[in-house]
N, C-alpha and C positions, 0 to 999 in steps of 0.2 A: 504494500500500500504506500502510495506517495502522497505526502502532505506538503503543501507550501508552508502552511502554519497549522499547528495543532494546539488546542487548549482543552484541558479537562474541565475547567470552570472559569472562563475569562474570555476576552475577545480574541478572535483570530482574524485580524483585519490587515488589508494591504499586503498580501503575500502573492507570490507568483511561482508558477511551475512551467517549465519549458520541456517538451518531449519531442525528440527528433527521430527516434527509432527504438527498437527493442521489442520485447514481449512484455506487455504491461497488464496489470490486473485492475487496480482501483486507483483513482486520482482525485484529490481534493485540493483546490486552491487554498481554502481556509476551512478548518474543521473544528467545531465546538462540540465536545462530548456531551456536556450538560449546559443547555442554553439558558439557565436561570439568569435573566437580564444580561446575557452575554451574546455577542453578535459575531457573524462571519460575513463582513462587509468589504467591498472594494478589493476582491481577490481576482486573479487572472490565471487561466490555464491556457497555454499555447501548445497546440499539437500540430506537427508538420509531418509526422511519420510514426511508424510502429504498428504493432498488432495488439489489439485489445481482445482478450479472451472472452468467452461466453459468460453472460450473467454477471458482469461487473458494472461498477458505477463510475461515472466521471461527473464531477460537480465543481462549479466555480466556488460556491460557498455551501457549507452544510452545517445545520444546527440540530443537535439532538433534542432532548426534552427541555422543559422550562419555557421561558417566554422571550427568548432572544429572536433576532431577525437575521435573514440572509439576503441582503440587499446590495444592489450595484455591483454584482459580480459579472465576469465576462469569461466565456469559453470561445476561443478562436481555433477552428479546425481547418487546416489547409491540405491535409493529407492523412494517411493512415488507413488501416483496415479494422473495422468495428464488427465483431462477430455476433452471432445470434444472441439476443437477450441483453446486449449492452445497453445501459440506460445513461443518457447524457442529460444533465440538468444545468440550466443557467444557475439555479440554486435549488437546494433541497432543504426546506425549512420544517419538515414534519408537520406539527400542529401550529406552527408559528407563521411569521410574515415573510413573503418572498416578493420583493418589489424591485422594479427597474434593473432586471438582469438581462443579459444579452448573450445570445449564441450566434456567432458568425461562422458560416460554413462556406468554404470556397474550394474544397476538394475532399477526397476520401471516399471509401467504399463502405456503405452501411448495410449490412446483411441482417435483416430481421431485427434491427435496432430500434430503440425508442428515444425520441428527442423531446425534451420538455423545456419550455421557457422558464417555468418555475413550478415548484411543488410546495404546497402548504395550505394553511387555513385561509390566509389572505394572500392572493396571488394576483397582483395588479401590475400593469405597465411593463410587462416583460416582452422582449422582442427576439424573434429568430430571423436572421438575414441569410438568405441563400444567394450567393453571388457567383457569377461566372459559369462556365460550362463543365467544370471538372468533377463535381460531386455526383456519385452514383447513389441515389436514394430510392431505387426502385422497390425495395422491400422494407423500407423504413416507415415508421409511424411517427408523425410529428404532432405534438400537442402544444398549444399556447400555455396551458396550465393543467395541473392535476391536483387533486386534494379535495377533501370533503367540506371545506369551509363555505362561507356565504359570499365572499367578495372575490370575484374573478372578472376584473374590468380592464379594458384597454390592452389586451395581449395581442400583439401584432405579428404577422408573418409578412416579410418583405422578400419578394423574388425579383432579383436584378440580373438580367442576362442569362438566367438558367432556364433550361427546358428539360423535361424528362418525366418519368413516372415516379409516383410515390404510392406506397401501399395505402396510407390513410393520412388525412389532415383533420384535426379536431380541436375544438375549444379555443378558437381565435375570435376576437372582436372584429378584426379587419384583416384582409389579405390584399397587399399592394403589389402591383406588377410594374416594373420599370425595364426598359430596354429589352422587351420580350416580343418576339415575332409570333403572331397567332397563325 
């Protein structure tokens, strides 16, 4: 497991992870084990290569229990192989708040993978950007949010110059197309 920053009970803010290759299992930009008033905010994960094994997690920010937040995290993916069951989160806040997180995808092969702008009880203003022609998302499922809470607003999918197939797209407030030929 790779952590940009790890805290048992305190903030894990402003950390970064860069992956260019190898066989990887789980990656967190910032991870808070017990989110009692502790946050995993402003973390970044950059992936340009590597193989991610089945049923693992990649998250810009992650908060365990308690009342902390996982806000303003970024996951940038320009390459790599993401195998069956890999879950990619802008942030994973459990029962807490996941706001203003971003996933930027410009490359990579996603085989039966799941991509979430954010997961939590309050999941607002998260964005997934798919840019350029390099990403293979044919069997991927893309969610603006997941979680059982009551607030899921303004989660966006932006497609800029990308075309192809996707297994499923769910839970977005808006989908924007730029530089796309119909």
